[in-house]
ROLUM-398540 format. One record per residue (C-alpha): residue in one letter; z, x, y. Coordinates in steps of 0.2 Angstrom, whole numbers, plus 5000, padded with zeros to 4 digits. Last residue first. Example, Ala and Ser with C-alpha at 12.3 -4.5 7.8 and 13.67 -1.06 7.14 Angstrom:
<pts>
s503650684995;a503950624978;
</pts>
This chain:
<pts>
e488547505096;g489347525079;v490647645084;q490347775070;q488447755068;k488147735086;w489047905089;l487947995076;k486347935084;a486947985101;y487348155094;l485648175086;g484748125102;q484847985114;q485048105129;a486247975137;v487447995123;l487448185125;e487748175143;d489248055141;h490048165128;t489848325138;g488348445134;s487548535120;e486048485108;a485148565093;v486148725092;q485548805077;g486048825058;k485048675052;d485848555065;l487248595076;v487848485091;f488848585103;i490048485114;n490748535131;d492348505141;a492948395126;h493448215130;r492348145116;i493048265104;t494248165093;n493148005095;l491748105087;r492448095069;h491448225061;a492448355069;i492548545073;s493748575087;i493648735097;v495148765109;t495248905121;r497048925128;g498048895144;r498348705141;c497348635126;i498948575116;e499648505132;d498148405136;m497948365118;n499648285116;s498948105116;m497648155104;i499048205092;a499948045093;a498247955091;e497948045075;s499547995068;n499247815072;y497447815065;d497947895049;l497748075047;a496748175033;s495248205045;t496348265059;a496148455057;e494248445053;d494148625057;l495348655072;l495248825079;l496448875093;i496149035103;r497449115114;p498749065101;d500549005106;v501249065089;l502048895086;l500448795089;a499648855072;r501248815062;a501348645071;l499548605066;a499948655047;i501448545048;r500348405054;q499048435041;r500348435027;q501048265033;g499348195033;g499048245015;s500648175009;l502148285005;a503048344989;a501448434984;g501548554999;k500548694990;e502048704978;g503448594984;v503848555002;p505748585002;q506648495016;n507648615027;f506748545043;g507448375039;h508448365023;p508248185018;l506548175028;g506548065043;e506748205055;i505148275048;f504248105050;e504748105069;l504448285073;a502648295065;g501548235080;a500848415081;l501548435099;q503248375092;a503248495078;a502848635090;h504348585101;r505448575086;i505048745080;d505248825097;e506948745099;e507548805082;s507048985087;a505549075081;q505949245072;p504849215057;k503249185068;c501749175057;l502649075044;r503848985056;i503048815052;n503048845033;d504848905033;a505448765043;v504648635031;s505548725017;g504948835004;s503448844992;f501848875003;l500748755013;i498848765012;s497748675025;e496348565018;q495348515033;l495848685041;v497048725055;v496748895063;s497749005075;m497049145085;n497649295094;r498449375079;r496749355071;l496049495081;s497449615077;v497149585059;p495249595060;d495249765069;a493749745081;i492149855080;a491049715073;l491949595084;d491049655099;m492149645114;g491549545129;d493049435130;v492649385112;l490949435107;v490049385090;q488449485089;g486749465081;h486049495063;q486849505046;p488349415053;v490149475047;y491249365037;l493149335039;r492949405056;q493949265063;l492449215074;l491349225059;r492449105049;t492448985064;l490548985066;t490348955047;s491348795048;k490048715059;g488548785049;s487348635048;g487948605030;s488648425034;p487748355049;g488348395066;t489848425077;v490748555088;g491948515102;i492548635114;f494048625125;q493848765138;g495248895143;p494049045143;q492249005144;i491148965128;k489449035125;l488148985112;s486749075102;l486149035085;n484649135078;a484749045061;l486449005054;v486648955036;e485149055029;p484849015011;a485649114998;d484849264989;e485749394999;h487349294999;y488349205012;r486949195025;f486949235043;r485849255059;i486749255075;n485649275091;s487249295102;f488849205099;e489949215114;i491849175116;g492949195131;g494749165126;e495849275138;l496349385124;e497949485121;p497349665116;v496249685100;s496449855092;a494849945090;l494149995073;g493650185073;q493650205054;k493350065043;s494850025032;n495249855041;e494349755028;r495049845014;p493849955003;e493649894985;d494150044974;l495849964972;i495249794966;d493949844953;g494949994949;v496149874941;r494849844928;r494350024925;l496250074924;a496549934912;i495249994901;l495950174901;t497650104899;h497250004883;q496450174876;f498050264881;d499150134872;q498150184856;w498550364860;i500350334864;q500450264846;a499750424839;l500750524851;r502350454842;l501650544827;v501550704838;p503250674844;q503950654827;t502950794819;v503850934828;h505650874828;g505350824810;a504751004806;l506351064813;m507350964801;n506251024787;f506551204792;a508451174793;v508451104775;l507351254769;q508451374778;g509951304770;p509251324753;t508851514757;i507151584759;e505951704750;g507151704734;k505751644722;l506651484719;v506851454737;a505051484740;s504551364726;v505751234734;g504751254750;w503051244742;w503351074733;l504450994747;l503251044761;l501850984750;a502650814748;a503050804767;t501250844771;l500550714759;k501750584767;q501250624785;v499350624781;l499550454773;a500550394788;i499150454799;a497850354789;q498950204790;g499050214809;a497150224810;v496950074799;l498249984809;g497350014825;l495749954818;k496649794813;q497449774829;a495849784839;d494949654827;y496449544828;s496449544847;r494549494846;n494849354834;l496349294844;q495349284861;q493849204852;s495049074845;l495849044862;i494249014870;r493648894857;q495348804857;w495348794876;q493648714876;e494148584864;l495748554874;f494648534890;r493648394881;h495148304875;e495948304892;t494448224900;a495148064906;t494348074923;t495948044932;k496848164920;i495648314922;t495548284941;e497448294943;i497548444931;g496348544942;t497548684947;v498148694929;a496448684921;e495648814933;t497148934930;l496948904911;f495148944911;t495249104921;t496749164910;a495749134894;n494249224902;a495349374907;d496049384889;s494349384882;e493849524893;y495449624888;e495049604870;s493249664872;e493949814881;v495149844867;k493849844854;k492849974863;r494350084866;i494850074848;l493150134842;p493150274855;g494950334850;a494750324831;i493750484828;l494650584841;w496350514835;l495950564817;v495450734822;f497050754831;y498150704816;i497150824805;v497550964817;l499450914816;s499350924797;g498651094798;i500151144810;v501351084797;l500551184783;w500451334795;t502351324797;l502551314778;t501651484777;s502651564791;a504351524784;y506051544794;h505451644809;f503851534810;m504951384811;v505851454826;a504251484835;l503651304830;f505251234837;v504951324854;t503151264854;v503651084851;f504751094867;i503451044879;l503050894867;d504750824870;l504450824889;l502750744887;l503550604875;m504850564889;l503350544901;t502450424889;s503950324884;g503850214899;t503450264916;l501550304914;f501150184900;q502250044907;r501450064924;i499650054917;q500049904907;a500849824922;m499349844932;e498449734919;r499349584927;v498349624943;r496749624934;a497149454925;i497549374942;i495849434949;q494949364934;g495949204934;t495449174953;q493549194949;r492649324959;q491349314973;k492449214985;f493949334983;y492949484987;t492049395001;l493749365010;p493949545013;l495349645005;g496949675013;v497949555002;l497449654987;h497849824995;r499649765000;y499849694983;l499349854974;r500449964985;g501949854983;s501749854964;l501650044964;e503150054975;a504249944964;n503650024948;v504050194955;q505750144959;s506050054943;a505450204933;l506650324942;h508050204939;g507650194920;f507450384920;v509150414927;t509950294915;n508850364900;r509350544904;l511250504906;y511250394890;s510450534880;y511650664888;a513150554882;p512350524865;e512150714862;s513850764868;a514950684855;a513950724840;l513750904846;a515550924848;l515850854831;m514550974824;a515451124832;l517151064825;a516351044808;l515551224809;v517251304813;h518151204799;l516751244786;s516751434791;t518551444786;l518251354769;s516951484764;r516251434747;g514751554749;v513451424742;l514251264749;v515051344765;k513951494770;d512251434764;i512451244766;v513551234781;n512651374789;e510951294787;f511651124793;l512251214809;m510551294812;p509751124810;s510851054824;v510651194836;l508751154840;a509050964842;f510551004854;v509451124864;q508150984865;l509450864871;a509950994885;i508151024890;a507950834892;y509450814903;l508750954914;f507050864915;v507850694919;d508850774933;r507350864940;l506250704939;q507750614948;s507750744962;k505850744964;q505550554965;r504050574976;l503150654961;i503050484953;s502350394969;p501150534973;a500450544955;f499950364953;w498250374961;s497950534950;l497850414935;g496250334942;f495650244957;k494150334966;v494650454979;e494050444997;k494850595005;s496450595015;t497050715029;l495950675044;q495850485042;e497650475036;d498250545053;a499950635048;l501750595050;l503350665044;m504850555044;v506550645046;k508350615041;h509450745049;e510650875043;r511650985055;q512650845063;s514250865053;p514151055055;n514151045074;t512851175080;s511851035089;l510151085096;a510251055115;q509550885120;t508050825130;q507650645134;l505950555136;q506250375141;q505950195134;t507850175134;s508050105117;p506450175111;d507150355114;y505650485115;f506250655110;t506350835117;w507250965107;g508351105113;g508351275122;e507451365108;s506051245108;v505651075100;q504450955107;t503850775104;i505250715092;v505150525091;k506850435089;w507450315076;g509250245078;h511050265072;d511350415084;h509850505077;e508550465064;i507050575067;l505250535068;a503850665070;p502650715083;l502450855079;p502350965063;l504151015060;t504551205060;d505651195075;l506751065066;a507251195053;q508851255061;t509451075063;y509351055044;l508050935036;t508050785026;t506350705020;l505350545022;q503450565021;s502150475030;k500250455031;l499650365046;g498350225047;l499350115058;y499749995044;d500350155034;a501550195047;a502350025047;e502350025027;r503350195028;m504650115040;e504749965029;m505150075014;d506550165024;s507250005030;l506849925047;y508249845057;a507549725070;h507349575059;s505849455059;v504749545046;g503049505040;l502449685041;a500849635051;h501849525062;r503149655066;l501749775069;q500849655082;s502549625090;s502949805092;s501249845099;s499749945093;k498550085098;k498250225086;h497750375097;f498850495086;q500150505100;q500050315101;g500550305083;a502150395087;y502550265101;v502250115089;v503250205075;a504750225087;e504650045093;i504549975075;g506050085069;w507150045084;n508750045073;n509149865079;r510649775071;i510249595068;t509649625051;e511149725046;e512349595053;t511649475041;r510349335044;t510149165036;q508849045043;g509148865036;i508748745050;t510348735059;d510648925061;i511549035049;h512549195053;e513349325042;n514749445045;a516149325039;s515349305022;l514249155018;t514549055003;a513048944997;t512748764994;m511148684987;
</pts>
C-alpha cells in the first residue's frame, strides 16, 4: 500500500503517521488533570491519555469533553467575552495563547490561571484589545453533585440535540420561511382565479405571475438550505450519540458480557440507529411543520368555517385510529425485534465458529437451523407489516372520504355564493398543508412504536451502571506489587458452585510466583479478581495494602498487563497490536519488547516486518506467533504486575525456551504471577501456590514441593516421568 505524505507530515519506520497538528501541544490533558484536582478527582496525564486512547498531545474539543467525562466532570464548551469572565463558575478552562489554561480566580485587576506549559500560576490584566475579547471556555461541574440517576429514554438524547443551538435556530428560521411560502402560494392562486380568470384583469396576471416566479425560485433555495443545515446537525448528533453509547458499552463490567449472548448485544447496539433515525430524521422536521398547522387552520376558518370543521373531524378520526392500532403494532414490533436478535445471535455464533462447523461436517444441520430461525423472523416481520398496512389503508380511506366531502360541500358553497372559486381552490391547498403533516404523522407513529421497543432494548445497555460509576472510587497510584488475598470466597453466579473457598495467600513485591493445580481449581479466577473484573462475595483483595473494592478499575489495570492462553489480536499491523496500550511507543521500545517476548526473529522474517497485517483476531499468524505478540504488548508498558495465564501453552519447545531464557529480565522490577500446567515454566519461581478445590493446598519452592510428596510432586512426576 502506498500513500502520499504532505511536507508537514512525519512517518517512522514502523508505520506510524503523524501530522503537525498532532505533534503540536495545546496542553489539554494537563489542563483537565489540574482542573480535576480542584474537584478532588485525582489522575495523571499518562493515565488520562491511556484512558482516551490517544498518543498525540493536541486534543480536539470532543476529546477535551471526553477527558472531563472520564474524571466524572460534566463539561460545556462555549465562547465568552472578556467582560463576562468574572461571571464564570471556577475553576474553568480557557483557550489562551494557543493552549488551554485553568482559570482559578477573576478579579477587577485581572485573572489568575494555571499554565500547564510552565506548571505555574500566573496573573494577567483583563485584555481590552478587541481581537482578544472573545474566548473559548470549557465550563466544569462535578457530575456526582449535578446529575441525578435517570433511566434511559428520549430525554437522554435532549442534551445532544439542544447543544446544536445555532443550527437548530437556522433550521427553525428556514422552516418559518418555507411555511410562509406555503401560506402565500394558495393566496396567489386564489387571486389568479378570482381576479384574472373571473375578473379578466391582464394587469393583475403579470403581477401575480412575477410573484409566483419569485416564489418558485425561493422555495427550492430555502428548502436546500434547511435540509443542508439539518443534515449537518443530524450527523453531529449521531456522532455524539454513537460515541456515548460505545463509551458506555466498553465501560460495563465483564459480568454484563458474560451473562448475555454476543448477538443479543450487537442487536441492541444496532437498534440505537433506529432511535437516532427517528429523532434526527423526518420527525424533527415534521414537528416544525405541525407547529404551523394552527396558522393554516386559522386562515381556513377565515375562508369557510364549515369546511374547516370537516377537516378537523378527519384529523380526530386519524388520532382515534392511531390510538387503537398503536398498542397492537407495538406488540407485533416487539416480537419482530426479538426474532431479529435471535437471528443475529445465531449468525454471529455460526460465523465465529465456522471452522468447527466445517471440521465436524455439520453445515447442513446449521443450515436447517438457520432456515427455521429465518422463517420465524420473516413471519413475525410480515405480521407487523400486515397490521401496519391495515392501519395505513384505514387512514387512506378517511383521507379519500374527506376529499370527496370537501369537493361536494365546497362546490355547493360556491354555487350558493358563500365563497368564491378561488377561495375554494386556496382552501383545498391549505387543507393539504394541514392533512399532509398529520398523514405523515401516521407513518411516524408506526416508527414511534419501533422506537419505543428499541428504547427499552438499548436501555438494557445504558441503564446498566459502568464498573467505575460507583462514587468515591480511589485512583490507584503506581504500585509496588505487593498482593494479598484474604479469606476469599467467590462464585460466578448465585446458583453456581463456589470456585474459591476461603482462600488466603500473600505475595511480596518483585516476586516471581507460580500458580498451578488441577483444572477448575480457581487459578484463572485469581487473576480476574486481581484485575477487578469480578468482585468476591466475601473477603478482601489487597494490592499494596489498598482494598480493590474501593479502587478505580481502569487506573488499577494500568499497573498490570495480562497475557491469556488465547490472547486476542486486532485487525491492523503487528506494530499496531504491540503498541495497543502505549500508542506513543518508539520503534526502539517496540523492538525491545518483541525481543523479550521471543518474537523479534519471526517478525523480522515477515514480508512487511512490523507493518505486516495480522488479519481479524490475528488469523494471519499462528497461535504461537499470536502469543508472543501478546506478550510483547504486555511487556511494552513496563507493568508493575505481570499476569501470565498459560501464556506459553501454545508455544513450541524452542519458542518457549527463548522466552524462559529472558525470564530474569522479564521479572526484574515487577511482580510476576504465572499460571501454568507445564511445571517446567515455573520451577524457578520464588514461590509456587498449588490450588485444589478453591483453596491453597500447598505452597513453597519447586524443591520444597517435590520433597513434600504431595499434589505438586504427583503432577511433576506425571510430566517428567520420574
